[in-house]
C-alpha positions as CSV (number, residue, x, y, z in Angstrom):
1,X,-29.3,-4.4,22.2
2,X,-25.6,-4.3,22.9
3,X,-23.5,-6.2,20.4
4,X,-20.9,-8.5,22.0
5,X,-18.3,-10.4,19.6
6,X,-15.5,-12.3,21.2
7,X,-12.3,-12.9,19.0
8,X,-10.5,-16.2,20.3
9,X,-7.7,-18.2,19.6
10,X,-5.4,-15.9,17.9
11,X,-2.1,-14.2,18.8
12,X,-3.0,-10.8,20.1
13,X,-0.5,-8.0,20.1
14,X,-0.9,-5.9,23.3
15,X,1.1,-3.1,24.4
16,X,2.8,-5.4,26.8
17,X,3.6,-8.2,24.2
18,X,2.2,-10.9,22.2
19,X,-0.5,-13.2,23.8
20,X,-0.6,-16.6,22.2
21,X,-4.1,-18.2,22.0
22,X,-5.5,-14.7,23.4
23,X,-8.7,-13.1,23.2
24,X,-10.3,-9.7,22.5
25,X,-13.9,-9.0,23.6
26,X,-15.8,-6.1,21.9
27,X,-19.0,-4.6,23.2
28,X,-20.7,-2.0,20.9
29,X,-18.1,0.3,19.7
30,X,-15.3,-0.1,22.4
31,X,-13.0,-3.1,23.3
32,X,-14.3,-4.4,26.5
33,X,-11.6,-7.0,27.4
34,X,-8.4,-8.6,26.5
35,X,-7.3,-11.8,27.9
36,X,-5.1,-15.1,27.4
37,X,-7.7,-17.3,28.6
38,X,-10.8,-19.3,26.8
39,X,-12.7,-18.9,30.2
40,X,-16.5,-17.7,29.8
41,X,-15.9,-17.3,26.1
42,X,-19.4,-17.8,24.2
43,X,-19.7,-20.6,21.6
44,X,-21.4,-19.6,18.5
45,X,-24.0,-16.6,18.3
46,X,-26.6,-16.4,20.7
47,X,-28.8,-14.2,22.7
48,X,-28.1,-14.4,26.5
49,X,-31.2,-13.0,27.9
50,X,-29.8,-9.8,29.2
51,X,-30.1,-7.5,26.4
52,X,-26.9,-8.5,25.0
53,X,-26.5,-10.4,21.6
54,X,-22.9,-12.1,21.3
55,X,-21.1,-14.0,18.7
56,X,-17.5,-15.8,18.9
57,X,-15.0,-16.2,16.2
58,X,-12.8,-18.9,17.0
59,X,-9.3,-18.6,15.2
60,X,-7.7,-21.5,17.1
61,X,-5.2,-23.6,15.1
62,X,-5.1,-21.0,12.2
63,X,-2.0,-19.2,13.4
64,X,-3.9,-15.7,13.0
65,X,-3.1,-12.4,14.4
66,X,-5.1,-9.8,15.9
67,X,-3.3,-6.2,15.9
68,X,-4.6,-2.6,16.3
69,X,-6.1,-0.9,13.5
70,X,-3.5,1.1,11.3
71,X,-3.2,4.7,11.7
72,X,-2.0,6.5,8.2
73,X,-0.9,10.0,9.0
74,X,-0.2,10.8,5.4
75,X,-2.4,9.7,2.5
76,X,-3.4,11.4,-0.5
77,X,-5.9,9.3,-2.0
78,X,-6.9,5.8,-3.2
79,X,-9.3,3.6,-5.1
80,X,-8.8,5.9,-8.2
81,X,-9.8,9.1,-6.1
82,X,-7.9,11.9,-4.6
83,X,-8.6,14.1,-1.3
84,X,-7.4,17.0,-3.5
85,X,-10.4,16.9,-5.9
86,X,-12.1,18.6,-3.0
87,X,-15.2,16.5,-3.6
88,X,-16.6,14.5,-0.6
89,X,-17.7,11.4,-2.5
90,X,-14.3,11.1,-4.1
91,X,-12.9,11.5,-0.5
92,X,-15.1,8.7,0.8
93,X,-14.2,6.4,-1.8
94,X,-10.5,6.8,-0.9
95,X,-11.3,6.5,2.8
96,X,-13.1,3.2,2.1
97,X,-10.2,1.8,-0.1
98,X,-7.8,2.2,2.8
99,X,-10.2,1.1,5.5
100,X,-10.5,-2.4,3.4
101,X,-6.5,-2.8,4.0
102,X,-6.6,-2.2,7.5
103,X,-6.3,1.7,7.7
104,X,-9.0,2.6,10.4
105,X,-7.7,6.0,11.1
106,X,-6.4,8.4,8.3
107,X,-5.7,12.0,8.1
108,X,-6.2,13.3,4.6
109,X,-3.1,14.9,2.7
110,X,-3.5,17.6,0.2
111,X,-1.0,18.6,-2.7
112,X,0.4,22.0,-3.6
113,X,-1.8,24.2,-5.1
114,X,-3.3,27.7,-5.1
115,X,-3.9,29.0,-1.4
116,X,-7.6,29.5,-2.3
117,X,-7.9,25.9,-3.9
118,X,-6.4,24.5,-1.0
119,X,-8.9,26.6,1.4
120,X,-11.8,25.0,-0.6
121,X,-10.4,21.8,-0.3
122,X,-9.9,22.2,3.5
123,X,-13.6,23.2,3.7
124,X,-14.6,19.9,2.5
125,X,-12.1,17.5,4.2
126,X,-13.0,19.6,7.7
127,X,-16.6,18.4,7.4
128,X,-15.3,14.9,7.0
129,X,-13.5,15.1,9.8
130,X,-16.4,16.6,11.7
131,X,-18.1,13.5,10.8
132,X,-15.6,11.3,11.9
133,X,-14.5,9.8,8.7
134,X,-11.2,11.5,8.8
135,X,-8.8,12.3,11.7
136,X,-7.8,15.6,10.1
137,X,-6.0,17.2,7.3
138,X,-2.1,17.5,6.7
139,X,-1.1,20.2,4.2
140,X,1.9,19.1,2.3
141,X,2.8,22.0,0.4
142,X,2.7,24.7,-1.0
143,X,5.5,26.1,1.6
144,X,8.5,23.5,0.3
145,X,11.4,24.0,-1.5
146,X,11.7,24.3,-5.1
147,X,15.1,22.2,-5.1
148,X,13.2,19.2,-3.6
149,X,9.7,19.7,-4.7
150,X,9.3,16.1,-6.0
151,X,5.7,15.7,-7.3
152,X,4.6,19.0,-6.2
153,X,4.2,21.9,-9.3
154,X,7.4,24.4,-8.9
155,X,5.3,27.4,-10.2
156,X,2.9,27.1,-7.2
157,X,5.2,26.8,-4.5
158,X,5.9,30.0,-2.3
159,X,7.6,30.9,1.2
160,X,5.8,30.0,4.5
161,X,4.8,33.4,5.4
162,X,3.0,33.2,8.6
163,X,-0.3,35.3,7.3
164,X,-0.6,32.4,4.4
165,X,0.2,29.6,7.2
166,X,-2.8,30.9,9.3
167,X,-5.0,31.1,6.3
168,X,-4.8,27.3,5.7
169,X,-5.2,26.5,9.4
170,X,-8.3,29.0,9.5
171,X,-9.6,27.3,6.3
172,X,-9.3,23.8,8.4
173,X,-11.8,24.9,10.9
174,X,-10.0,22.9,13.7
175,X,-9.2,20.1,11.3
176,X,-5.6,20.9,10.7
177,X,-3.4,18.3,12.3
178,X,-0.2,18.9,10.4
179,X,1.7,20.9,7.8
180,X,4.9,20.0,5.9
181,X,7.3,23.0,5.2
182,X,10.8,23.9,4.4
183,X,12.1,25.7,7.5
184,X,15.0,27.3,5.6
185,X,12.8,29.3,3.5
186,X,11.7,33.0,4.4
187,X,9.3,32.8,7.2
188,X,10.0,29.2,7.9
189,X,11.0,29.4,11.7
190,X,8.2,31.8,12.4
191,X,5.8,29.5,11.0
192,X,7.0,26.5,12.7
193,X,6.2,28.5,15.7
194,X,2.8,29.7,14.6
195,X,1.8,26.0,14.0
196,X,3.0,24.8,17.3
197,X,1.0,27.6,19.0
198,X,-2.1,26.3,17.3
199,X,-1.7,22.7,18.1
200,X,-0.8,21.8,14.4
201,X,2.2,19.2,13.9
202,X,5.0,21.1,12.1
203,X,6.8,18.7,10.1
204,X,10.0,19.1,8.1
205,X,10.1,17.8,4.5
206,X,10.6,18.7,1.0
207,X,13.4,20.8,2.3
208,X,17.0,21.8,1.3
209,X,17.8,22.7,4.8
210,X,21.4,22.3,6.7
211,X,21.7,20.4,9.7
212,X,21.9,23.5,11.7
213,X,18.9,25.0,10.2
214,X,16.8,21.9,10.8
215,X,18.2,22.0,14.5
216,X,16.5,25.3,14.7
217,X,13.3,24.3,13.3
218,X,13.3,21.6,15.8
219,X,13.9,24.2,18.6
220,X,11.0,26.3,17.1
221,X,8.5,23.2,17.6
222,X,8.9,20.8,14.3
223,X,8.3,17.5,15.7
224,X,7.8,15.3,12.5
225,X,10.1,14.4,9.5
226,X,8.1,14.3,6.4
227,X,8.9,10.9,4.6
228,X,12.5,10.8,5.9
229,X,15.2,10.6,3.2
230,X,13.0,11.4,0.4
231,X,13.0,14.9,-1.0
232,X,15.7,16.3,1.2
233,X,19.5,16.4,0.9
234,X,21.1,12.8,1.5
235,X,23.1,12.1,4.5
236,X,26.8,13.2,3.8
237,X,30.0,12.9,6.2
238,X,30.8,16.7,6.1
239,X,27.3,17.9,5.8
240,X,25.0,15.8,7.6
241,X,22.0,17.8,6.4
242,X,18.3,17.4,8.0
243,X,18.5,13.7,8.1
244,X,21.0,13.4,10.7
245,X,19.3,16.3,12.8
246,X,15.7,14.8,12.5
247,X,17.2,11.1,13.5
248,X,19.3,12.4,16.6
249,X,16.4,14.5,18.4
250,X,14.2,12.4,20.6
251,X,11.4,15.0,20.1
252,X,11.2,14.0,16.5
253,X,9.1,11.1,15.0
254,X,10.0,10.1,11.4
255,X,7.6,9.0,8.7
256,X,8.9,6.2,6.4
257,X,7.4,5.1,3.2
258,X,7.9,1.1,3.4
259,X,7.0,-0.1,0.0
260,X,10.5,-1.3,-1.5
261,X,10.7,1.8,-3.8
262,X,11.2,4.7,-1.8
263,X,13.8,3.2,0.7
264,X,16.3,0.5,0.8
265,X,15.8,-2.0,3.6
266,X,19.3,-1.3,4.8
267,X,18.1,2.5,4.8
268,X,14.8,1.5,6.8
269,X,16.8,-0.6,9.5
270,X,19.3,2.5,9.8
271,X,16.1,4.5,10.9
272,X,14.8,2.2,13.3
273,X,18.4,1.7,14.9
274,X,18.8,5.2,15.5
275,X,15.2,6.4,16.3
276,X,13.6,3.3,17.5
277,X,10.1,2.0,17.0
278,X,8.6,4.6,19.2
279,X,9.8,7.1,16.9
280,X,9.1,5.9,13.5
281,X,5.8,6.1,11.8
282,X,4.8,4.1,8.6
283,X,2.7,6.1,6.3
284,X,1.7,5.4,2.7
285,X,2.0,8.5,0.9
286,X,-0.7,7.0,-1.4
287,X,-2.1,8.6,-4.2
288,X,-5.1,7.6,-6.1
289,X,-3.7,4.6,-7.5
290,X,-3.7,2.9,-4.3
291,X,-5.8,-0.4,-4.4
292,X,-5.9,0.2,-8.3
293,X,-4.1,-1.1,-11.4
294,X,-1.4,0.7,-13.4
295,X,-2.7,3.5,-15.5
296,X,-2.9,7.1,-15.6
297,X,-4.1,8.9,-12.5
298,X,-4.4,12.8,-11.3
299,X,-2.2,14.1,-8.3
300,X,-3.6,17.6,-7.7
301,X,-3.3,19.6,-11.0
302,X,-0.8,17.1,-12.3
303,X,-0.8,13.6,-14.0
304,X,0.8,10.5,-12.9
305,X,1.7,7.3,-14.9
306,X,1.7,4.2,-12.4
307,X,3.9,1.4,-14.0
308,X,4.6,-1.8,-12.1
309,X,2.9,-0.2,-8.8
310,X,5.4,2.9,-9.2
311,X,3.8,6.3,-9.6
312,X,6.0,8.9,-11.5
313,X,4.7,12.5,-12.8
314,X,3.8,11.9,-16.3
315,X,4.8,15.3,-17.9
316,X,6.2,18.9,-17.1
317,X,9.4,20.0,-15.4
318,X,9.2,17.2,-12.9
319,X,8.6,14.2,-15.3
320,X,9.9,11.0,-13.9
321,X,9.5,12.1,-10.3
322,X,8.3,9.4,-7.9
323,X,4.8,10.8,-7.3
324,X,3.6,9.3,-3.7
325,X,3.1,5.6,-3.7
326,X,0.3,2.9,-4.3
327,X,1.0,1.7,-1.1
328,X,-1.5,0.2,1.6
329,X,-0.6,-0.3,5.2
330,X,-1.4,-3.9,5.2
331,X,1.4,-4.3,2.5
332,X,3.5,-2.2,4.6
333,X,3.0,-4.4,7.5
334,X,3.7,-7.5,6.0
335,X,6.9,-6.2,4.4
336,X,8.3,-5.1,7.7
337,X,7.9,-8.3,9.3
338,X,8.8,-10.6,6.2
339,X,11.5,-8.7,4.4
340,X,12.8,-6.0,6.9
341,X,12.8,-8.7,9.8
342,X,11.1,-6.2,12.2
343,X,9.7,-7.8,15.3
344,X,5.7,-7.7,14.9
345,X,5.6,-5.7,17.9
346,X,7.8,-3.0,16.5
347,X,5.8,-2.9,13.2
348,X,2.7,-2.5,15.3
349,X,4.2,0.7,17.1
350,X,4.9,2.1,13.8
351,X,1.9,1.5,12.0
352,X,-0.6,2.2,15.0
353,X,0.4,3.3,18.6
354,X,3.2,6.0,17.3
355,X,1.0,7.9,14.9
356,X,-1.9,7.7,17.2
357,X,0.1,9.4,20.0
358,X,1.3,12.2,17.4
359,X,-2.1,12.9,16.5
360,X,-3.1,13.3,20.2
361,X,-5.4,10.2,20.1
362,X,-3.6,7.6,22.0
363,X,-6.4,7.6,24.3
364,X,-8.8,6.1,22.1
365,X,-6.9,4.3,19.2
366,X,-3.4,2.8,18.3
367,X,-3.5,-0.4,20.8
368,X,-5.8,-3.1,22.0
369,X,-6.9,-2.1,25.4
370,X,-10.0,-1.7,27.2
371,X,-12.1,1.3,26.8
372,X,-10.4,2.1,23.4
373,X,-12.2,2.2,20.1
374,X,-12.8,-1.4,18.6
375,X,-10.5,-0.8,15.7
376,X,-8.5,-4.0,14.9
377,X,-6.9,-5.9,11.9
378,X,-6.9,-9.8,11.8
379,X,-3.9,-11.2,9.8
380,X,-3.5,-14.9,8.8
381,X,-0.3,-16.9,9.4
382,X,1.4,-15.3,6.1
383,X,0.4,-11.8,7.6
384,X,-2.1,-11.2,4.8
385,X,-5.1,-9.5,5.9
386,X,-8.4,-11.1,6.5
387,X,-10.5,-9.1,8.6
388,X,-10.9,-5.3,9.7
389,X,-13.0,-4.1,12.4
390,X,-13.6,-0.1,13.0
391,X,-15.5,0.9,16.1
392,X,-17.0,-2.5,16.5
393,X,-18.2,-2.9,13.0
394,X,-16.6,-5.1,10.4
395,X,-15.3,-3.7,7.3
396,X,-14.1,-6.8,6.3
397,X,-15.2,-10.0,8.0
398,X,-13.0,-12.9,8.3
399,X,-14.2,-16.3,7.4
400,X,-14.0,-18.9,10.2
401,X,-14.6,-22.4,9.0
């Protein structure tokens, strides 16, 4: 029995633009068609006698939007749990939390730790990747600068020697998608080349790199800026540092945390103006408090206090440092459109199409096109989430009256 669902009467954001009063037809786990006409739309749930069960959700007159499912390539946890716990049930809780907020594809990010412990975490996360629950693993640390460690434990940091980098790649059993490192450290450029040779995204971040050293890293194969502007030297007029190098090179995609805490709206506007929507990927960098209330939460080996939705390290040498975010991507989307003034199409590219391309999955996810996975988000006229579909199944089913 093939499940067929027709979503009608919403503004549908396609790669070619916004279709008013559009339709998306889902058959099984995939998008079967997108169109701007109501012709042949099925009314109500019925069986059509051909081994196909069909249903229509008509959003006409509500001002709703249908956009592709969000893709988060940098997320540490949520729902009170962390990917760094190395526990599959905790990881699944984090996954379910973000799915309910529209993230239909995510890469699990780790936090700096002992190499053996990171290898054990990678073994667990690689199994979830093989099962299809995750899109891979992002190692953030330990190969980062002690001068820009942010919420990472300083005593656990180390230089990115290629043998150590290779150990984590191997531990991930093909699931390693990205690694953040500081290219100015000993072994940095060789490790960037190693990552590129193994099909793993080399990301420049938590770095004290100069402009020139960052250019060298890009030439060696680095293609992503880990949460641009955060945990790196500021842009200076005589020492432009890594920010200028990462923004100016067309080969680099820049991550941005659009939560209103990590970046001023003017800085976000600067990044879009210089890089363009096709080179910006919105991420959450979320830790375990995403989707939860204020309180104390673990982040790897550290304790984090969340107050008024802002996460900071609670003690030790990095006390007070911002420790990731409590952001979910539906909030990032709404903020991008209503506060930052981005066109909806640009927000969709930053939340879906661009990260999908970076992960090598653009043929399957990231846009509403026939043949792709039926991953989509339904938003109301105020850009609040009302529905989430992943591979043809409703995670959050919209109510239609």
